[in-house]
C-alpha positions as CSV (number, residue, x, y, z in Angstrom):
1,M,-27.7,32.5,-17.5
2,L,-28.0,34.8,-14.5
3,Y,-25.6,32.5,-12.6
4,H,-23.0,33.0,-15.4
5,L,-23.5,36.7,-15.2
6,G,-22.3,36.6,-11.6
7,H,-25.7,37.0,-9.8
8,D,-26.4,35.3,-6.5
9,T,-29.1,32.7,-7.4
10,A,-30.4,32.5,-3.8
11,K,-30.9,36.3,-3.7
12,I,-32.6,36.3,-7.1
13,E,-34.9,33.5,-6.0
14,E,-35.9,35.5,-2.9
15,V,-36.6,38.6,-5.0
16,V,-38.7,36.5,-7.5
17,N,-40.8,34.9,-4.7
18,T,-41.5,38.2,-3.0
19,C,-42.4,40.0,-6.2
20,E,-45.9,41.5,-6.5
21,A,-46.5,39.8,-9.9
22,V,-45.8,36.4,-8.4
23,K,-47.9,37.0,-5.2
24,K,-50.8,38.1,-7.4
25,H,-51.0,34.5,-8.9
26,A,-50.4,32.8,-5.5
27,G,-54.0,31.4,-5.4
28,E,-54.0,30.2,-8.9
29,D,-52.6,27.0,-10.4
30,K,-48.9,26.2,-10.5
31,G,-48.5,26.9,-14.2
32,E,-49.5,30.6,-13.8
33,I,-47.1,31.0,-10.9
34,E,-44.2,29.6,-13.0
35,K,-45.0,31.9,-15.9
36,S,-45.0,34.9,-13.5
37,K,-41.6,33.8,-12.2
38,I,-40.2,33.5,-15.7
39,G,-41.4,37.0,-16.5
40,V,-39.6,38.4,-13.5
41,L,-36.4,36.6,-14.3
42,L,-36.6,37.8,-17.9
43,F,-36.9,41.4,-16.7
44,I,-33.8,40.9,-14.4
45,L,-32.0,39.4,-17.4
46,H,-32.9,42.3,-19.6
47,S,-31.8,44.9,-17.0
48,T,-28.5,43.1,-16.6
49,L,-27.7,42.6,-20.3
50,A,-28.6,46.2,-21.2
51,K,-25.3,47.2,-19.4
52,T,-23.2,44.5,-21.1
53,G,-21.1,45.1,-24.2
54,N,-20.9,41.5,-25.3
55,L,-21.5,38.1,-23.7
56,A,-20.9,34.5,-24.8
57,L,-23.4,32.1,-23.4
58,P,-23.5,28.3,-23.4
59,P,-26.2,26.6,-25.6
60,P,-29.6,26.3,-23.8
61,M,-31.1,23.0,-23.0
62,E,-33.6,21.4,-25.3
63,G,-36.9,23.2,-25.1
64,E,-35.9,25.5,-22.3
65,W,-37.1,29.1,-22.8
66,T,-36.5,29.0,-26.6
67,D,-39.8,30.8,-27.3
68,R,-39.5,33.4,-24.6
69,L,-35.8,34.0,-24.2
70,A,-35.9,36.7,-26.9
71,N,-37.9,38.9,-24.5
72,G,-35.0,39.1,-22.1
73,L,-32.4,40.1,-24.7
74,P,-31.9,43.8,-25.3
75,K,-32.4,45.2,-28.8
76,V,-30.1,48.2,-28.7
77,K,-27.2,49.0,-31.0
78,K,-24.5,49.0,-28.2
79,S,-25.3,45.5,-27.1
80,A,-24.0,42.4,-28.8
81,V,-25.1,39.2,-27.1
82,L,-23.6,36.0,-28.5
83,I,-25.7,32.9,-28.0
84,T,-24.6,29.5,-29.3
85,C,-27.4,27.2,-30.3
86,R,-27.5,23.8,-32.1
87,K,-30.7,24.5,-34.0
88,E,-31.0,27.4,-36.4
89,D,-34.8,27.7,-35.9
90,D,-34.2,28.2,-32.1
91,A,-31.5,30.8,-32.8
92,R,-33.8,32.8,-35.1
93,T,-36.6,32.6,-32.5
94,M,-34.4,34.0,-29.8
95,V,-32.8,36.9,-31.8
96,R,-35.8,37.5,-34.2
97,T,-33.4,38.9,-36.8
98,A,-31.6,37.5,-39.8
99,R,-28.2,38.0,-38.1
100,V,-27.6,34.3,-37.5
101,F,-24.1,33.2,-38.2
102,L,-23.6,29.6,-39.3
103,P,-20.0,28.5,-38.9
104,P,-18.7,26.3,-41.7
105,P,-18.2,22.6,-41.0
106,L,-14.7,21.5,-39.9
107,T,-12.3,20.0,-42.4
108,V,-10.5,16.7,-41.7
109,D,-7.3,18.5,-40.6
110,E,-9.2,20.9,-38.4
111,G,-11.2,18.2,-36.8
112,W,-8.1,16.1,-36.2
113,T,-6.3,19.1,-34.7
114,L,-9.2,19.8,-32.3
115,F,-9.4,16.1,-31.3
116,K,-5.6,15.9,-30.7
117,R,-5.6,19.0,-28.6
118,E,-8.5,17.8,-26.4
119,Y,-6.8,14.3,-26.2
120,D,-3.5,15.7,-25.1
121,E,-5.1,17.9,-22.5
122,A,-7.1,15.0,-21.1
123,K,-4.0,12.8,-21.1
124,L,-1.9,15.4,-19.1
125,K,-4.8,15.9,-16.7
126,R,-5.1,12.2,-16.1
127,A,-1.3,11.8,-15.6
128,A,-1.3,14.7,-13.1
129,Q,-4.2,13.1,-11.3
130,S,-2.5,9.7,-11.2
131,I,0.7,11.3,-9.7
132,Q,-1.3,13.1,-7.1
133,E,-3.2,9.9,-6.1
134,K,0.1,8.0,-5.8
135,G,1.6,10.7,-3.7
136,E,-1.4,10.8,-1.4
137,D,-1.3,6.9,-1.1
138,E,2.5,7.0,-0.3
139,T,2.0,9.8,2.3
140,E,-0.8,7.8,4.0
141,K,1.3,4.6,4.0
142,R,4.3,6.4,5.5
143,S,2.1,8.0,8.1
144,A,0.6,4.7,9.1
145,D,4.1,3.1,9.3
146,S,5.3,5.9,11.5
147,K,2.4,5.6,13.8
148,Q,2.9,1.8,14.0
149,E,6.6,2.3,14.9
150,K,5.8,4.9,17.5
151,K,3.3,2.6,19.0
152,G,5.8,-0.3,19.1
153,E,8.4,2.0,20.8
154,D,5.8,3.1,23.4
155,R,5.1,-0.6,24.2
156,H,8.8,-1.3,24.5
157,E,9.3,1.6,26.9
158,E,6.4,0.4,29.0
159,S,7.9,-3.1,29.2
160,V,11.4,-1.9,30.1
161,A,10.3,0.8,32.5
162,P,10.3,-0.2,36.2
163,A,7.1,-1.1,37.9
164,F,7.8,1.0,41.0
165,S,7.8,4.8,41.4
166,P,11.0,6.7,41.5
167,G,10.5,7.6,45.2
168,A,9.8,4.0,46.3
169,P,12.6,1.6,47.4
170,A,14.0,-0.8,44.9
171,P,12.5,-4.3,44.9
172,R,14.4,-7.0,46.6
173,R,16.3,-9.4,44.3
174,V,15.2,-13.0,44.6
175,R,17.7,-15.7,44.0
176,R,16.9,-18.4,41.5
177,S,16.2,-21.9,42.8
178,W,18.3,-24.6,41.1
179,P,17.2,-28.2,40.9
180,C,20.5,-29.4,42.4
181,A,22.4,-28.5,45.5
182,A,24.1,-25.1,45.4
183,S,26.9,-23.6,47.4
184,R,26.1,-21.2,50.1
185,H,28.3,-18.4,48.6
186,H,28.0,-19.2,44.9
187,D,25.1,-19.2,42.5
188,T,26.7,-21.8,40.3
189,P,25.2,-25.2,41.1
190,R,27.4,-28.1,42.1
191,P,26.6,-31.6,41.1
192,T,25.5,-34.1,43.8
193,P,27.4,-37.3,44.4
194,Y,24.7,-39.3,42.5
195,A,25.1,-36.9,39.5
196,A,28.9,-37.4,39.5
197,H,28.5,-41.2,39.5
198,A,26.0,-41.0,36.6
199,I,28.4,-38.9,34.5
200,H,31.2,-41.3,35.2
201,A,29.0,-44.2,34.1
202,L,28.2,-42.5,30.9
203,V,31.8,-42.0,30.1
204,S,33.1,-45.4,31.1
205,S,31.8,-48.7,29.7
206,R,31.3,-50.3,33.1
207,P,27.7,-50.6,34.4
208,Y,26.7,-47.9,36.8
209,R,26.5,-49.0,40.4
210,P,25.7,-46.3,42.9
211,R,28.0,-46.3,45.9
212,Q,26.6,-46.3,49.3
213,P,27.3,-43.2,51.2
214,H,30.2,-43.4,53.6
215,R,29.0,-44.0,57.1
216,T,31.2,-43.6,60.2
217,P,30.4,-46.4,62.6
218,C,29.4,-45.1,66.0
219,P,31.3,-46.5,68.9
220,R,29.5,-48.9,71.1
221,R,28.9,-48.0,74.6
């Protein structure tokens, strides 16, 4: 209740623990200490509500301060504290007067209107939450794809970039080694005599017979 009135609960707890009435029962059992704390809280509540014109409070929990809450409610004409309670006996205990208002039960139409309103509000809230979740998922997915593409571009730049520094001389080009004989001035390989005979044998139907290389006879001395 003090929290709903705008009080700092941590500060109130500090005030209650340092109060003389609580320190007086410090050496006694835990029950007496709790009663002293409740008395201090009720005094703070009474002082706060005495300056309030009207106040609507949520229903208290089952068995929580129903017998002593009336001590914290001011009994002056200018104050009008509205407390909702599910049990009439608890309400009369808290206010100690006959001024207990019992609302009439809802009709079928009123109940359906109330249910429909709550259902529509919950449906709209759920739809807005679903749209927000989809938007967050799409944003995370696009962010992950963008990071993946950037990582791929960085790897491509690393593979294309030269391995030497800009100030160093360019590396020497190495010619490819071909399996067959190559010309001295051309990189295009030329077929050897044996390769030419093999191609001719594949085209013609005659069996392949390799020719002996031409030998120039040396003159006899």
